[in-house]
PDB file of N, CA, C and O in Angstrom:
ATOM      1  N   MET A   1      29.662  24.945 -19.245  1.00  0.00           N
ATOM      2  CA  MET A   1      30.489  24.208 -18.300  1.00  0.00           C
ATOM      3  C   MET A   1      31.928  24.477 -18.484  1.00  0.00           C
ATOM      4  O   MET A   1      32.655  24.667 -17.509  1.00  0.00           O
ATOM      5  N   LEU A   2      32.378  24.502 -19.724  1.00  0.00           N
ATOM      6  CA  LEU A   2      33.769  24.833 -19.972  1.00  0.00           C
ATOM      7  C   LEU A   2      34.142  26.203 -19.475  1.00  0.00           C
ATOM      8  O   LEU A   2      35.198  26.379 -18.866  1.00  0.00           O
ATOM      9  N   PHE A   3      33.308  27.161 -19.719  1.00  0.00           N
ATOM     10  CA  PHE A   3      33.537  28.493 -19.266  1.00  0.00           C
ATOM     11  C   PHE A   3      33.769  28.585 -17.785  1.00  0.00           C
ATOM     12  O   PHE A   3      34.674  29.274 -17.313  1.00  0.00           O
ATOM     13  N   HIS A   4      32.917  27.863 -17.049  1.00  0.00           N
ATOM     14  CA  HIS A   4      33.045  27.852 -15.565  1.00  0.00           C
ATOM     15  C   HIS A   4      34.336  27.229 -15.119  1.00  0.00           C
ATOM     16  O   HIS A   4      34.957  27.690 -14.162  1.00  0.00           O
ATOM     17  N   ALA A   5      34.745  26.185 -15.804  1.00  0.00           N
ATOM     18  CA  ALA A   5      36.054  25.511 -15.472  1.00  0.00           C
ATOM     19  C   ALA A   5      37.204  26.453 -15.746  1.00  0.00           C
ATOM     20  O   ALA A   5      38.137  26.545 -14.948  1.00  0.00           O
ATOM     21  N   LEU A   6      37.149  27.174 -16.895  1.00  0.00           N
ATOM     22  CA  LEU A   6      38.228  28.106 -17.211  1.00  0.00           C
ATOM     23  C   LEU A   6      38.241  29.279 -16.194  1.00  0.00           C
ATOM     24  O   LEU A   6      39.297  29.736 -15.757  1.00  0.00           O
ATOM     25  N   TYR A   7      37.095  29.716 -15.859  1.00  0.00           N
ATOM     26  CA  TYR A   7      36.967  30.850 -14.909  1.00  0.00           C
ATOM     27  C   TYR A   7      37.533  30.404 -13.548  1.00  0.00           C
ATOM     28  O   TYR A   7      38.238  31.171 -12.892  1.00  0.00           O
ATOM     29  N   LYS A   8      37.228  29.184 -13.129  1.00  0.00           N
ATOM     30  CA  LYS A   8      37.752  28.723 -11.846  1.00  0.00           C
ATOM     31  C   LYS A   8      39.290  28.645 -11.866  1.00  0.00           C
ATOM     32  O   LYS A   8      39.958  29.028 -10.906  1.00  0.00           O
ATOM     33  N   ILE A   9      39.825  28.144 -12.978  1.00  0.00           N
ATOM     34  CA  ILE A   9      41.253  27.980 -13.078  1.00  0.00           C
ATOM     35  C   ILE A   9      41.879  29.395 -12.969  1.00  0.00           C
ATOM     36  O   ILE A   9      42.816  29.589 -12.195  1.00  0.00           O
ATOM     37  N   GLU A  10      41.386  30.340 -13.707  1.00  0.00           N
ATOM     38  CA  GLU A  10      41.988  31.663 -13.729  1.00  0.00           C
ATOM     39  C   GLU A  10      41.723  32.423 -12.442  1.00  0.00           C
ATOM     40  O   GLU A  10      42.481  33.332 -12.104  1.00  0.00           O
ATOM     41  N   THR A  11      40.682  32.080 -11.721  1.00  0.00           N
ATOM     42  CA  THR A  11      40.381  32.691 -10.390  1.00  0.00           C
ATOM     43  C   THR A  11      41.355  32.174  -9.322  1.00  0.00           C
ATOM     44  O   THR A  11      41.867  32.939  -8.505  1.00  0.00           O
ATOM     45  N   HIS A  12      41.592  30.880  -9.351  1.00  0.00           N
ATOM     46  CA  HIS A  12      42.361  30.278  -8.285  1.00  0.00           C
ATOM     47  C   HIS A  12      43.843  30.182  -8.605  1.00  0.00           C
ATOM     48  O   HIS A  12      44.680  30.109  -7.705  1.00  0.00           O
ATOM     49  N   TYR A  13      44.167  30.182  -9.920  1.00  0.00           N
ATOM     50  CA  TYR A  13      45.537  30.052 -10.382  1.00  0.00           C
ATOM     51  C   TYR A  13      45.808  31.120 -11.424  1.00  0.00           C
ATOM     52  O   TYR A  13      45.895  30.867 -12.625  1.00  0.00           O
ATOM     53  N   ARG A  14      45.938  32.341 -10.888  1.00  0.00           N
ATOM     54  CA  ARG A  14      46.049  33.515 -11.776  1.00  0.00           C
ATOM     55  C   ARG A  14      47.169  33.490 -12.788  1.00  0.00           C
ATOM     56  O   ARG A  14      47.067  34.125 -13.837  1.00  0.00           O
ATOM     57  N   ASP A  15      48.248  32.762 -12.493  1.00  0.00           N
ATOM     58  CA  ASP A  15      49.384  32.660 -13.420  1.00  0.00           C
ATOM     59  C   ASP A  15      49.223  31.601 -14.435  1.00  0.00           C
ATOM     60  O   ASP A  15      50.063  31.478 -15.327  1.00  0.00           O
ATOM     61  N   PHE A  16      48.179  30.818 -14.349  1.00  0.00           N
ATOM     62  CA  PHE A  16      48.004  29.643 -15.308  1.00  0.00           C
ATOM     63  C   PHE A  16      48.059  30.074 -16.727  1.00  0.00           C
ATOM     64  O   PHE A  16      48.832  29.488 -17.486  1.00  0.00           O
ATOM     65  N   PRO A  17      47.274  31.091 -17.178  1.00  0.00           N
ATOM     66  CA  PRO A  17      47.316  31.416 -18.587  1.00  0.00           C
ATOM     67  C   PRO A  17      48.725  31.879 -19.074  1.00  0.00           C
ATOM     68  O   PRO A  17      49.149  31.558 -20.184  1.00  0.00           O
ATOM     69  N   ALA A  18      49.410  32.625 -18.220  1.00  0.00           N
ATOM     70  CA  ALA A  18      50.768  33.102 -18.556  1.00  0.00           C
ATOM     71  C   ALA A  18      51.738  31.910 -18.608  1.00  0.00           C
ATOM     72  O   ALA A  18      52.631  31.874 -19.455  1.00  0.00           O
ATOM     73  N   ASP A  19      51.560  30.935 -17.701  1.00  0.00           N
ATOM     74  CA  ASP A  19      52.441  29.780 -17.636  1.00  0.00           C
ATOM     75  C   ASP A  19      52.175  28.794 -18.678  1.00  0.00           C
ATOM     76  O   ASP A  19      52.995  27.905 -18.907  1.00  0.00           O
ATOM     77  N   HIS A  20      51.012  28.903 -19.364  1.00  0.00           N
ATOM     78  CA  HIS A  20      50.619  27.925 -20.434  1.00  0.00           C
ATOM     79  C   HIS A  20      50.139  28.672 -21.664  1.00  0.00           C
ATOM     80  O   HIS A  20      48.969  28.586 -22.038  1.00  0.00           O
ATOM     81  N   PRO A  21      51.055  29.412 -22.296  1.00  0.00           N
ATOM     82  CA  PRO A  21      50.636  30.304 -23.407  1.00  0.00           C
ATOM     83  C   PRO A  21      50.166  29.498 -24.615  1.00  0.00           C
ATOM     84  O   PRO A  21      49.482  30.072 -25.462  1.00  0.00           O
ATOM     85  N   LYS A  22      50.476  28.233 -24.756  1.00  0.00           N
ATOM     86  CA  LYS A  22      50.056  27.505 -25.923  1.00  0.00           C
ATOM     87  C   LYS A  22      48.632  27.019 -25.833  1.00  0.00           C
ATOM     88  O   LYS A  22      48.042  26.596 -26.828  1.00  0.00           O
ATOM     89  N   LEU A  23      48.076  27.081 -24.620  1.00  0.00           N
ATOM     90  CA  LEU A  23      46.646  26.654 -24.481  1.00  0.00           C
ATOM     91  C   LEU A  23      45.784  27.750 -25.104  1.00  0.00           C
ATOM     92  O   LEU A  23      45.971  28.930 -24.809  1.00  0.00           O
ATOM     93  N   PRO A  24      44.850  27.367 -25.956  1.00  0.00           N
ATOM     94  CA  PRO A  24      43.999  28.349 -26.641  1.00  0.00           C
ATOM     95  C   PRO A  24      42.840  28.821 -25.781  1.00  0.00           C
ATOM     96  O   PRO A  24      41.677  28.623 -26.134  1.00  0.00           O
ATOM     97  N   LEU A  25      43.156  29.449 -24.642  1.00  0.00           N
ATOM     98  CA  LEU A  25      42.106  29.860 -23.688  1.00  0.00           C
ATOM     99  C   LEU A  25      41.150  30.896 -24.277  1.00  0.00           C
ATOM    100  O   LEU A  25      39.945  30.848 -24.032  1.00  0.00           O
ATOM    101  N   THR A  26      41.698  31.839 -25.060  1.00  0.00           N
ATOM    102  CA  THR A  26      40.843  32.834 -25.663  1.00  0.00           C
ATOM    103  C   THR A  26      39.841  32.187 -26.641  1.00  0.00           C
ATOM    104  O   THR A  26      38.652  32.506 -26.644  1.00  0.00           O
ATOM    105  N   PHE A  27      40.375  31.251 -27.484  1.00  0.00           N
ATOM    106  CA  PHE A  27      39.544  30.563 -28.365  1.00  0.00           C
ATOM    107  C   PHE A  27      38.481  29.763 -27.626  1.00  0.00           C
ATOM    108  O   PHE A  27      37.332  29.720 -28.067  1.00  0.00           O
ATOM    109  N   ALA A  28      38.841  29.121 -26.498  1.00  0.00           N
ATOM    110  CA  ALA A  28      37.835  28.386 -25.714  1.00  0.00           C
ATOM    111  C   ALA A  28      36.726  29.271 -25.205  1.00  0.00           C
ATOM    112  O   ALA A  28      35.552  28.901 -25.248  1.00  0.00           O
ATOM    113  N   TYR A  29      37.093  30.436 -24.725  1.00  0.00           N
ATOM    114  CA  TYR A  29      36.078  31.411 -24.310  1.00  0.00           C
ATOM    115  C   TYR A  29      35.132  31.801 -25.452  1.00  0.00           C
ATOM    116  O   TYR A  29      33.911  31.831 -25.303  1.00  0.00           O
ATOM    117  N   GLN A  30      35.761  32.101 -26.606  1.00  0.00           N
ATOM    118  CA  GLN A  30      34.930  32.466 -27.769  1.00  0.00           C
ATOM    119  C   GLN A  30      34.061  31.333 -28.231  1.00  0.00           C
ATOM    120  O   GLN A  30      32.901  31.551 -28.581  1.00  0.00           O
ATOM    121  N   MET A  31      34.580  30.139 -28.243  1.00  0.00           N
ATOM    122  CA  MET A  31      33.818  28.933 -28.700  1.00  0.00           C
ATOM    123  C   MET A  31      32.643  28.789 -27.757  1.00  0.00           C
ATOM    124  O   MET A  31      31.511  28.618 -28.209  1.00  0.00           O
ATOM    125  N   GLN A  32      32.886  28.854 -26.442  1.00  0.00           N
ATOM    126  CA  GLN A  32      31.794  28.675 -25.461  1.00  0.00           C
ATOM    127  C   GLN A  32      30.724  29.686 -25.654  1.00  0.00           C
ATOM    128  O   GLN A  32      29.540  29.350 -25.657  1.00  0.00           O
ATOM    129  N   TYR A  33      31.125  30.973 -25.823  1.00  0.00           N
ATOM    130  CA  TYR A  33      30.165  32.033 -26.004  1.00  0.00           C
ATOM    131  C   TYR A  33      29.346  31.818 -27.260  1.00  0.00           C
ATOM    132  O   TYR A  33      28.137  32.047 -27.234  1.00  0.00           O
ATOM    133  N   ALA A  34      29.948  31.388 -28.360  1.00  0.00           N
ATOM    134  CA  ALA A  34      29.252  31.126 -29.590  1.00  0.00           C
ATOM    135  C   ALA A  34      28.265  30.022 -29.492  1.00  0.00           C
ATOM    136  O   ALA A  34      27.160  30.095 -30.030  1.00  0.00           O
ATOM    137  N   VAL A  35      28.686  28.947 -28.769  1.00  0.00           N
ATOM    138  CA  VAL A  35      27.766  27.800 -28.656  1.00  0.00           C
ATOM    139  C   VAL A  35      26.593  28.186 -27.713  1.00  0.00           C
ATOM    140  O   VAL A  35      25.441  27.873 -28.014  1.00  0.00           O
ATOM    141  N   VAL A  36      26.867  28.827 -26.634  1.00  0.00           N
ATOM    142  CA  VAL A  36      25.836  29.141 -25.643  1.00  0.00           C
ATOM    143  C   VAL A  36      24.876  30.209 -26.191  1.00  0.00           C
ATOM    144  O   VAL A  36      23.665  30.079 -26.013  1.00  0.00           O
ATOM    145  N   HIS A  37      25.354  31.195 -26.812  1.00  0.00           N
ATOM    146  CA  HIS A  37      24.509  32.318 -27.241  1.00  0.00           C
ATOM    147  C   HIS A  37      24.169  32.339 -28.733  1.00  0.00           C
ATOM    148  O   HIS A  37      23.381  33.165 -29.195  1.00  0.00           O
ATOM    149  N   GLY A  38      24.782  31.411 -29.476  1.00  0.00           N
ATOM    150  CA  GLY A  38      24.532  31.332 -30.908  1.00  0.00           C
ATOM    151  C   GLY A  38      23.189  30.710 -31.258  1.00  0.00           C
ATOM    152  O   GLY A  38      22.683  30.888 -32.366  1.00  0.00           O
ATOM    153  N   TYR A  39      22.614  29.978 -30.304  1.00  0.00           N
ATOM    154  CA  TYR A  39      21.368  29.307 -30.483  1.00  0.00           C
ATOM    155  C   TYR A  39      21.384  28.478 -31.812  1.00  0.00           C
ATOM    156  O   TYR A  39      22.191  27.558 -31.951  1.00  0.00           O
ATOM    157  N   PHE A  40      20.519  28.801 -32.747  1.00  0.00           N
ATOM    158  CA  PHE A  40      20.481  28.017 -33.972  1.00  0.00           C
ATOM    159  C   PHE A  40      21.539  28.433 -35.031  1.00  0.00           C
ATOM    160  O   PHE A  40      21.607  27.832 -36.103  1.00  0.00           O
ATOM    161  N   LYS A  41      22.333  29.429 -34.734  1.00  0.00           N
ATOM    162  CA  LYS A  41      23.388  29.837 -35.649  1.00  0.00           C
ATOM    163  C   LYS A  41      24.677  29.006 -35.475  1.00  0.00           C
ATOM    164  O   LYS A  41      25.603  29.089 -36.282  1.00  0.00           O
ATOM    165  N   THR A  42      24.701  28.233 -34.433  1.00  0.00           N
ATOM    166  CA  THR A  42      25.910  27.386 -34.173  1.00  0.00           C
ATOM    167  C   THR A  42      26.090  26.378 -35.199  1.00  0.00           C
ATOM    168  O   THR A  42      25.152  25.640 -35.503  1.00  0.00           O
ATOM    169  N   ASP A  43      27.278  26.286 -35.780  1.00  0.00           N
ATOM    170  CA  ASP A  43      27.573  25.273 -36.820  1.00  0.00           C
ATOM    171  C   ASP A  43      28.062  24.021 -36.058  1.00  0.00           C
ATOM    172  O   ASP A  43      29.167  23.966 -35.520  1.00  0.00           O
ATOM    173  N   ARG A  44      27.171  23.035 -36.051  1.00  0.00           N
ATOM    174  CA  ARG A  44      27.468  21.829 -35.278  1.00  0.00           C
ATOM    175  C   ARG A  44      28.666  21.074 -35.862  1.00  0.00           C
ATOM    176  O   ARG A  44      29.389  20.397 -35.131  1.00  0.00           O
ATOM    177  N   GLU A  45      28.869  21.187 -37.142  1.00  0.00           N
ATOM    178  CA  GLU A  45      30.043  20.530 -37.751  1.00  0.00           C
ATOM    179  C   GLU A  45      31.347  21.136 -37.220  1.00  0.00           C
ATOM    180  O   GLU A  45      32.298  20.391 -36.982  1.00  0.00           O
ATOM    181  N   ILE A  46      31.426  22.419 -37.030  1.00  0.00           N
ATOM    182  CA  ILE A  46      32.616  23.070 -36.460  1.00  0.00           C
ATOM    183  C   ILE A  46      32.798  22.593 -35.017  1.00  0.00           C
ATOM    184  O   ILE A  46      33.918  22.276 -34.617  1.00  0.00           O
ATOM    185  N   VAL A  47      31.760  22.538 -34.258  1.00  0.00           N
ATOM    186  CA  VAL A  47      31.816  22.105 -32.863  1.00  0.00           C
ATOM    187  C   VAL A  47      32.307  20.680 -32.834  1.00  0.00           C
ATOM    188  O   VAL A  47      33.206  20.374 -32.052  1.00  0.00           O
ATOM    189  N   TRP A  48      31.763  19.784 -33.650  1.00  0.00           N
ATOM    190  CA  TRP A  48      32.171  18.396 -33.732  1.00  0.00           C
ATOM    191  C   TRP A  48      33.613  18.232 -34.087  1.00  0.00           C
ATOM    192  O   TRP A  48      34.333  17.461 -33.454  1.00  0.00           O
ATOM    193  N   ARG A  49      34.061  18.975 -35.129  1.00  0.00           N
ATOM    194  CA  ARG A  49      35.448  18.942 -35.511  1.00  0.00           C
ATOM    195  C   ARG A  49      36.381  19.374 -34.422  1.00  0.00           C
ATOM    196  O   ARG A  49      37.419  18.753 -34.190  1.00  0.00           O
ATOM    197  N   THR A  50      36.014  20.431 -33.756  1.00  0.00           N
ATOM    198  CA  THR A  50      36.797  20.981 -32.660  1.00  0.00           C
ATOM    199  C   THR A  50      36.968  19.968 -31.539  1.00  0.00           C
ATOM    200  O   THR A  50      38.061  19.792 -31.000  1.00  0.00           O
ATOM    201  N   ILE A  51      35.870  19.306 -31.201  1.00  0.00           N
ATOM    202  CA  ILE A  51      35.896  18.257 -30.158  1.00  0.00           C
ATOM    203  C   ILE A  51      36.826  17.163 -30.550  1.00  0.00           C
ATOM    204  O   ILE A  51      37.654  16.754 -29.736  1.00  0.00           O
ATOM    205  N   HIS A  52      36.738  16.653 -31.781  1.00  0.00           N
ATOM    206  CA  HIS A  52      37.583  15.543 -32.139  1.00  0.00           C
ATOM    207  C   HIS A  52      38.987  15.836 -32.586  1.00  0.00           C
ATOM    208  O   HIS A  52      39.863  14.980 -32.463  1.00  0.00           O
ATOM    209  N   ARG A  53      39.232  17.043 -33.112  1.00  0.00           N
ATOM    210  CA  ARG A  53      40.506  17.384 -33.588  1.00  0.00           C
ATOM    211  C   ARG A  53      41.342  18.086 -32.546  1.00  0.00           C
ATOM    212  O   ARG A  53      42.496  17.726 -32.313  1.00  0.00           O
ATOM    213  N   ASP A  54      40.755  19.097 -31.914  1.00  0.00           N
ATOM    214  CA  ASP A  54      41.543  19.993 -31.044  1.00  0.00           C
ATOM    215  C   ASP A  54      41.523  19.561 -29.574  1.00  0.00           C
ATOM    216  O   ASP A  54      42.545  19.646 -28.893  1.00  0.00           O
ATOM    217  N   LEU A  55      40.377  19.102 -29.084  1.00  0.00           N
ATOM    218  CA  LEU A  55      40.294  18.795 -27.678  1.00  0.00           C
ATOM    219  C   LEU A  55      41.237  17.717 -27.250  1.00  0.00           C
ATOM    220  O   LEU A  55      41.844  17.864 -26.189  1.00  0.00           O
ATOM    221  N   PRO A  56      41.419  16.628 -27.991  1.00  0.00           N
ATOM    222  CA  PRO A  56      42.365  15.559 -27.517  1.00  0.00           C
ATOM    223  C   PRO A  56      43.816  16.112 -27.305  1.00  0.00           C
ATOM    224  O   PRO A  56      44.536  15.648 -26.421  1.00  0.00           O
ATOM    225  N   ARG A  57      44.210  17.085 -28.113  1.00  0.00           N
ATOM    226  CA  ARG A  57      45.591  17.636 -27.968  1.00  0.00           C
ATOM    227  C   ARG A  57      45.757  18.358 -26.724  1.00  0.00           C
ATOM    228  O   ARG A  57      46.882  18.448 -26.233  1.00  0.00           O
ATOM    229  N   LEU A  58      44.679  18.918 -26.125  1.00  0.00           N
ATOM    230  CA  LEU A  58      44.793  19.631 -24.855  1.00  0.00           C
ATOM    231  C   LEU A  58      45.002  18.715 -23.673  1.00  0.00           C
ATOM    232  O   LEU A  58      45.114  19.185 -22.541  1.00  0.00           O
TER     233      LEU A  58
END
């Protein structure tokens, strides 16, 4: 879901990433890929910490 939202933003607002360089968009893509395709290799503790520590700042 996050990937689709980021894709839509970049599709419709092409300057958004350049206008907001502090947003960790590359990390968000990587995190999404790891969670979706990592299957049982995903470290749920890292996902949980990311949600609680990093997501509120965005």
